[in-house]
C-alpha positions in Angstrom: 0.0 0.0 0.0 2.8 2.4 0.9 4.6 1.7 -2.4 1.3 2.3 -4.3 0.7 5.6 -2.5 4.2 6.7 -3.2 3.8 5.8 -6.8 0.5 7.8 -7.1 2.1 10.7 -5.4 5.0 10.7 -7.8 2.6 10.4 -10.8 0.6 13.3 -9.5 3.7 15.5 -9.4 4.6 14.8 -13.0 4.2 17.8 -15.3 1.5 17.8 -17.9 2.5 17.1 -21.6 4.3 20.1 -23.1 4.5 21.8 -19.8 7.7 23.8 -19.2 10.3 22.0 -17.2 10.6 22.9 -13.6 13.7 23.0 -11.4 14.1 20.1 -9.1 13.1 21.0 -5.5 16.1 20.5 -3.2 15.5 18.0 -0.5 14.6 19.2 3.0 17.6 17.7 4.8 17.0 18.4 8.4 13.3 19.2 8.8 12.5 16.0 10.7 13.8 12.6 11.4 11.9 11.3 8.4 13.5 13.9 6.2 16.9 12.8 7.5 16.3 9.1 6.9 14.7 9.6 3.5 17.6 11.6 2.0 20.9 9.9 1.0 24.3 10.9 2.5 25.1 12.3 -1.0 22.0 14.5 -1.0 22.4 15.8 2.6 26.0 15.3 3.7 27.4 16.3 7.1 29.8 18.8 5.5 31.5 21.9 7.0 34.4 23.8 5.4 35.1 21.1 2.9 35.1 18.2 5.4 32.4 15.6 5.4 31.6 13.3 8.3 30.1 9.9 7.3 29.6 6.5 8.8 27.8 3.1 8.8 26.3 1.1 11.6 25.3 -2.5 10.8 23.7 -4.9 13.3 21.7 -8.1 12.9 21.1 -11.5 14.4 21.2 -15.1 13.2 22.2 -18.7 13.6 25.4 -20.7 12.9 25.4 -24.5 12.7 29.1 -24.3 13.5 29.5 -21.1 15.5 32.0 -19.6 17.9 31.8 -17.1 20.9 32.1 -13.4 20.1 35.6 -11.9 19.8 35.9 -8.3 20.9 38.6 -7.3 18.4 37.9 -9.6 15.5 36.9 -8.1 12.2 33.3 -9.4 12.2 33.0 -10.3 15.8 32.0 -13.9 14.9 32.7 -16.4 12.1 30.3 -16.4 9.2 32.3 -18.8 7.0 33.7 -22.1 8.3 37.1 -21.9 10.1 39.2 -24.1 12.3 37.6 -23.2 15.7 34.0 -23.3 14.3 32.2 -25.7 16.6 28.8 -25.8 18.2 25.5 -24.5 16.9 24.5 -21.2 18.4 22.2 -18.2 18.0 24.0 -14.9 18.2 24.0 -11.2 17.2 25.4 -10.6 13.7 27.6 -7.5 13.8 28.6 -5.9 10.5 26.9 -8.7 8.5 26.2 -6.6 5.4 29.2 -4.3 5.6 31.8 -3.2 8.1 30.6 -0.6 10.6 32.8 2.5 10.1 33.2 6.2 10.9 35.1 8.5 8.6 36.0 12.0 7.6 36.7 12.9 4.0 38.0 16.1 2.4 37.6 17.8 -1.0 38.9 21.3 -1.6 39.4 23.1 -4.9 43.1 24.2 -5.3 43.0 25.8 -8.7 40.8 25.2 -11.8 40.0 21.5 -12.0 42.6 20.6 -9.4 41.2 19.3 -6.1 42.9 18.5 -2.8 41.3 15.3 -1.4 41.7 13.1 1.6 40.0 10.6 3.9 40.4 9.0 7.3 38.2 6.1 8.3 38.2 3.4 11.0 36.2 0.2 11.3 34.8 -0.8 14.7 32.7 -3.5 16.3 29.1 -2.2 16.9 28.9 -4.7 19.8 32.0 -3.9 21.8 32.7 -0.4 20.4 36.4 -1.4 20.0 38.4 -0.7 16.9 38.9 -3.7 14.7 42.2 -5.4 15.5 42.8 -8.8 13.9 46.3 -9.4 15.5 44.9 -8.5 18.9 42.1 -11.0 18.5 44.8 -13.6 17.8 46.9 -12.6 20.9 43.7 -12.8 23.1 43.6 -16.5 22.3 47.2 -17.4 22.9 46.4 -19.2 26.1 43.2 -20.7 24.8 43.1 -24.2 23.2 41.3 -24.5 19.9 38.1 -25.7 21.7 38.0 -22.7 24.0 38.8 -19.9 21.5 36.7 -16.8 20.7 36.5 -15.5 17.2 39.9 -14.5 15.9 41.9 -14.0 12.7 44.6 -12.0 11.0 43.6 -8.7 9.4 45.1 -5.6 7.8 42.9 -3.7 10.3 45.0 -3.7 13.5 43.6 -1.2 15.9 44.9 1.9 14.0 42.9 5.1 14.2 42.7 4.8 10.4 42.4 1.0 10.2 40.3 1.3 7.0 42.2 4.1 5.3 43.9 7.5 5.8 45.3 9.3 2.8 45.7 12.7 1.1 46.1 13.4 -2.5 45.3 15.5 -5.6 42.7 14.9 -8.3 42.0 16.3 -11.8 39.4 15.1 -14.3 42.0 15.1 -17.1 45.2 14.1 -15.4 43.9 11.6 -12.9 44.1 11.1 -9.1 47.2 10.6 -7.0 46.9 9.6 -3.3 49.4 8.7 -0.6 49.0 7.1 2.8 46.9 4.2 4.1 45.0 2.9 1.1 43.1 -0.1 -0.1 44.9 -2.4 -2.4 43.6 -2.3 -5.9 42.4 -5.8 -5.6 40.3 -4.9 -2.5 38.3 -2.4 -4.4 38.0 -4.5 -7.6 36.7 -7.6 -5.6 34.2 -5.4 -3.8 32.9 -4.0 -7.1 32.5 -7.4 -8.7 31.1 -9.4 -5.8 27.5 -10.4 -6.6 26.6 -10.8 -2.9 28.4 -7.9 -1.4 28.4 -8.6 2.3 30.6 -9.9 5.1 28.2 -12.6 6.4 26.9 -13.9 3.1 29.8 -13.8 0.7 33.1 -15.7 0.9 34.9 -12.7 -0.7 33.5 -10.4 2.0 34.2 -12.7 4.9 37.9 -13.3 4.0 40.3 -10.6 2.8 42.7 -13.4 1.8 41.3 -13.3 -1.7 42.3 -9.7 -2.1 45.8 -10.5 -0.6 46.4 -13.6 -2.7 46.6 -15.7 0.4 47.4 -13.1 3.1 44.7 -10.8 4.6 47.3 -8.1 5.6 47.9 -7.3 1.9 44.3 -6.0 1.5 45.7 -2.6 2.6 49.0 -0.7 2.4 50.0 1.8 5.1 52.5 3.8 3.1 51.2 3.5 -0.5 51.0 5.6 -3.5 48.0 5.0 -5.8 47.6 6.7 -9.2 44.3 6.4 -11.2 43.5 7.7 -14.6 40.3 7.4 -16.7 40.3 8.1 -20.5 37.0 7.6 -22.4 35.9 4.0 -21.7 39.2 2.9 -20.2 40.9 3.1 -16.8 44.3 2.3 -15.4 45.8 2.4 -11.9 49.0 1.5 -10.1 50.0 1.0 -6.5 53.5 1.1 -4.9 54.4 0.7 -1.3 57.3 2.8 -0.1 59.5 2.9 2.9 60.6 0.2 5.4 57.6 -2.1 5.4 57.0 -3.6 8.9 58.4 -0.6 10.8 55.9 1.7 9.0 52.8 -0.5 9.7 52.7 -2.5 6.4 52.0 -6.2 6.1 54.9 -6.8 3.8 58.3 -5.4 2.8 56.9 -4.2 -0.5 53.6 -4.5 -2.4 53.1 -3.5 -6.0 50.0 -3.7 -8.2 48.8 -2.6 -11.6 45.2 -2.5 -12.9 43.6 -2.0 -16.3 39.8 -1.9 -17.0 37.1 -0.7 -19.3 33.4 -0.1 -19.4 31.2 -0.3 -22.5 27.5 0.3 -21.8 26.4 -2.2 -19.3 29.6 -4.3 -19.6 32.6 -3.7 -17.3 35.8 -5.6 -16.9 39.0 -5.2 -14.8 42.3 -7.0 -14.3 45.0 -6.6 -11.7 48.5 -8.1 -11.3 50.2 -8.1 -8.0 53.5 -8.9 -6.2 54.3 -8.7 -2.5 57.7 -9.3 -0.8 57.8 -10.9 2.7 54.1 -10.9 3.2 53.0 -11.6 6.8 50.6 -14.2 8.0 50.0 -14.2 11.8 48.7 -17.0 14.0 47.9 -17.6 17.6 49.8 -20.1 19.8 46.5 -21.7 20.7 47.6 -22.7 24.3 50.8 -24.5 23.5 54.4 -23.8 22.6 54.5 -20.3 24.2 58.1 -19.2 24.5 59.3 -18.6 28.1 59.9 -15.0 29.2 57.3 -13.4 26.9 54.0 -11.8 27.7 51.4 -13.9 25.8 49.4 -10.7 25.2 52.3 -9.3 23.1 53.5 -12.1 20.9 52.3 -14.1 17.9 53.7 -16.7 15.5 54.4 -15.5 11.9 54.7 -17.1 8.5 56.3 -15.2 5.6 55.9 -15.6 1.9 56.4 -13.8 -1.4 53.0 -13.6 -3.1 52.3 -13.3 -6.8 48.8 -13.0 -8.1 46.4 -12.2 -11.0 42.8 -11.1 -10.7 40.3 -10.8 -13.5 36.6 -9.9 -13.1 33.6 -8.8 -15.2 30.0 -7.9 -14.9 27.1 -7.1 -17.2 24.0 -5.1 -16.4 20.8 -5.5 -18.6 17.7 -3.7 -17.3 17.0 -5.1 -13.9 19.5 -8.0 -14.2 23.2 -7.9 -13.4 25.6 -10.9 -13.7 29.1 -11.2 -12.2 32.1 -13.4 -12.6 35.7 -13.4 -11.3 38.9 -15.4 -11.1 42.1 -15.2 -9.1 45.4 -17.1 -9.4 48.0 -16.8 -6.7 51.4 -18.3 -5.8 53.0 -18.2 -2.4 56.7 -18.9 -2.3 59.3 -18.7 0.5 60.1 -15.1 1.4 63.2 -13.1 0.3 64.1 -12.6 4.0 64.0 -14.9 7.0 63.8 -12.4 9.9 65.3 -14.9 12.4 65.3 -12.2 15.1 61.5 -11.6 14.7 59.8 -8.4 13.8 57.1 -5.9 14.9 53.6 -6.6 13.6 51.2 -4.0 12.3 49.4 -4.0 15.7 50.9 -1.7 18.3 52.6 -3.6 21.1 52.5 -7.1 19.4 55.6 -8.7 17.8 56.8 -12.0 16.5 59.7 -13.1 18.7 62.9 -14.8 17.6 62.4 -18.4 16.6 58.7 -17.9 15.9 59.1 -16.9 12.2 58.4 -19.6 9.6 60.3 -18.7 6.4 60.3 -22.2 4.9 56.6 -23.0 4.8 56.6 -22.8 1.0 59.6 -24.9 0.0 57.0 -26.2 -2.5 55.0 -23.3 -3.8 51.4 -23.1 -2.8 49.1 -22.4 -5.7 45.6 -21.1 -5.1 42.9 -20.9 -7.9 39.6 -19.2 -7.1 36.5 -18.2 -9.0 33.0 -16.9 -8.4 29.8 -16.4 -10.4 26.5 -14.8 -9.4 23.8 -12.4 -10.2 21.6 -9.7 -8.9 18.0 -8.8 -9.8 16.3 -5.5 -8.9 12.6 -6.4 -8.2 11.9 -2.7 -7.4 14.3 0.2 -7.3 14.7 -0.4 -3.5 14.4 -4.2 -3.4 16.9 -6.6 -4.8 17.9 -10.3 -4.6 21.4 -11.5 -5.1 23.0 -15.0 -5.3 26.6 -16.2 -5.7 28.8 -19.3 -5.8 32.4 -19.1 -4.7 35.1 -21.7 -5.0 38.9 -22.0 -4.4 41.3 -24.9 -4.5 44.9 -25.3 -3.5 47.5 -27.8 -4.7 49.4 -30.4 -2.7 52.5 -28.5 -1.5 53.9 -31.1 0.8 57.7 -31.6 0.6 58.9 -34.4 -1.8 58.2 -37.9 -0.4 55.4 -36.9 1.9 51.9 -38.3 1.3 48.6 -36.9 2.4 46.3 -39.1 4.4 42.5 -38.7 4.6 40.4 -36.1 2.9 37.2 -35.0 4.7 38.3 -36.5 8.0 41.7 -37.2 9.5 43.6 -35.1 7.0 47.2 -35.2 7.8 48.4 -31.7 6.8 47.2 -28.2 5.8 49.6 -28.6 2.9 47.5 -31.3 1.3 45.4 -30.5 -1.8 42.0 -29.1 -0.7 39.1 -26.8 -1.6 36.7 -24.3 -0.1 33.3 -23.4 -1.5 30.3 -21.3 -0.6 26.8 -20.8 -1.9 25.1 -17.5 -0.9 21.8 -15.6 -1.2 20.8 -12.1 0.0 17.7 -10.0 -0.1 18.1 -6.3 0.5 15.2 -3.7 1.0 15.7 0.0 1.4 12.5 1.5 2.9 14.2 4.9 3.1 17.5 6.1 1.5 19.7 5.8 4.6 18.4 2.4 5.8 18.9 -1.1 4.4 17.0 -4.1 5.8 18.5 -7.4 4.8 18.3 -11.2 5.1 20.7 -13.7 3.8 22.4 -17.1 4.2 25.7 -18.6 3.2 26.5 -22.4 3.0 30.3 -22.8 3.3 32.4 -26.0 3.2 36.1 -26.9 3.4 37.7 -30.2 2.2 41.1 -31.7 2.2 44.1 -29.6 3.3 41.8 -26.6 3.8 39.8 -28.6 6.4 42.9 -29.6 8.4 42.5 -29.5 12.2 38.9 -28.3 11.8 36.1 -29.4 14.3 33.5 -29.0 11.5 33.8 -28.9 7.7 30.5 -27.0 7.1 28.6 -23.9 8.3 25.2 -22.4 7.4 24.6 -18.9 8.7 21.0 -17.6 8.1 20.6 -14.1 9.5 18.9 -10.7 9.1 19.7 -7.2 10.1 19.6 -3.5 9.5 22.2 -1.0 8.2 22.0 2.7 8.8 24.3 5.2 7.0 25.0 8.9 7.7 
């Protein structure tokens, strides 16, 4: 009934045939709470003197057949996809299920002519605990906990920084492109987000794990001291990323990350490709209640695995009327790092380091090869109601040393270096009753097999859930 009334109201406002065109009435941004909610952040931004405050708060509730207790610092608070410590069935709140809850400040000031000074600072936080997202801290919190007693944890490029999402400054020009420097998203992070058919943390494997963007390492999803240059010309676009400075000491997850992107858009068809290389990429892990080195505070140490990561990403989408289809593919290779760091190193999280003897620089004597692809689609039932679905799949090779043989597959697998796979099937319904509010419901069925199921309590999770997202 509401939709019909709105439709009639819009029809009544249409000008009569051959009537002179009328200027569009600007929205009443702050007249009432309804006016605020029914205008978009772009229509009514919180802007003063060239600075715009913005944010997202996302909260829901749902069920996991293989769940885990809430982790205060973990990226999503709980596991939506299947992981090692996923265990018993449980009902729980679903924080940041559709998208990460963030607060940010962006800047845009005219310098001269078409030249603009731009910048942004943004942090992601848990809407349950109010804490800044800090993946390494979530790992350290579980150093004394065995796998069966862990709370949600996992490595992340977000490590408690005030700008754990991004924090950069730059210049922009319509003709000459955009150059930014600071804490920036990797090119792969933005491309994967743009080409994900079920764009969410809880109901998309790409959204749940940043390892796809990092070609095996989540910390590569962002660079702390990175230059990015972007240029668009007619239907084409190019971009490049280069990390500068002394990697770990400056808050980076590698000693050097470099990416190049090329893409194009023709009507409803869009395609992008990215090539990437990272030197001494970091993967952190908890001690899980055993092997803790004497003389160290368990709240301040983690184990680390290093690798040189090479990757290729290709993705495409096509929009036709109310339909949109998506597809993507990644290939990545993890090899032993260029440097061993036998004396340990500082991590990207303040106050947490990898001690001497806790660095694994030989994990990839045989290179690990990961292939992943996804397909999916989106259908706009109305302008404010859509349905999305997607299928995600990745597979790794057997990278055991010569002479070793894998045992088992779904159960009793002997090593995480055995060949294995991960898959997910997802569906999401999103409804926008007013412009600043999204109401959603979705589900993801995720599975692991072979080496990717090593040391897991369960090999499958299903996570039906629903929630609401508010943006300002």
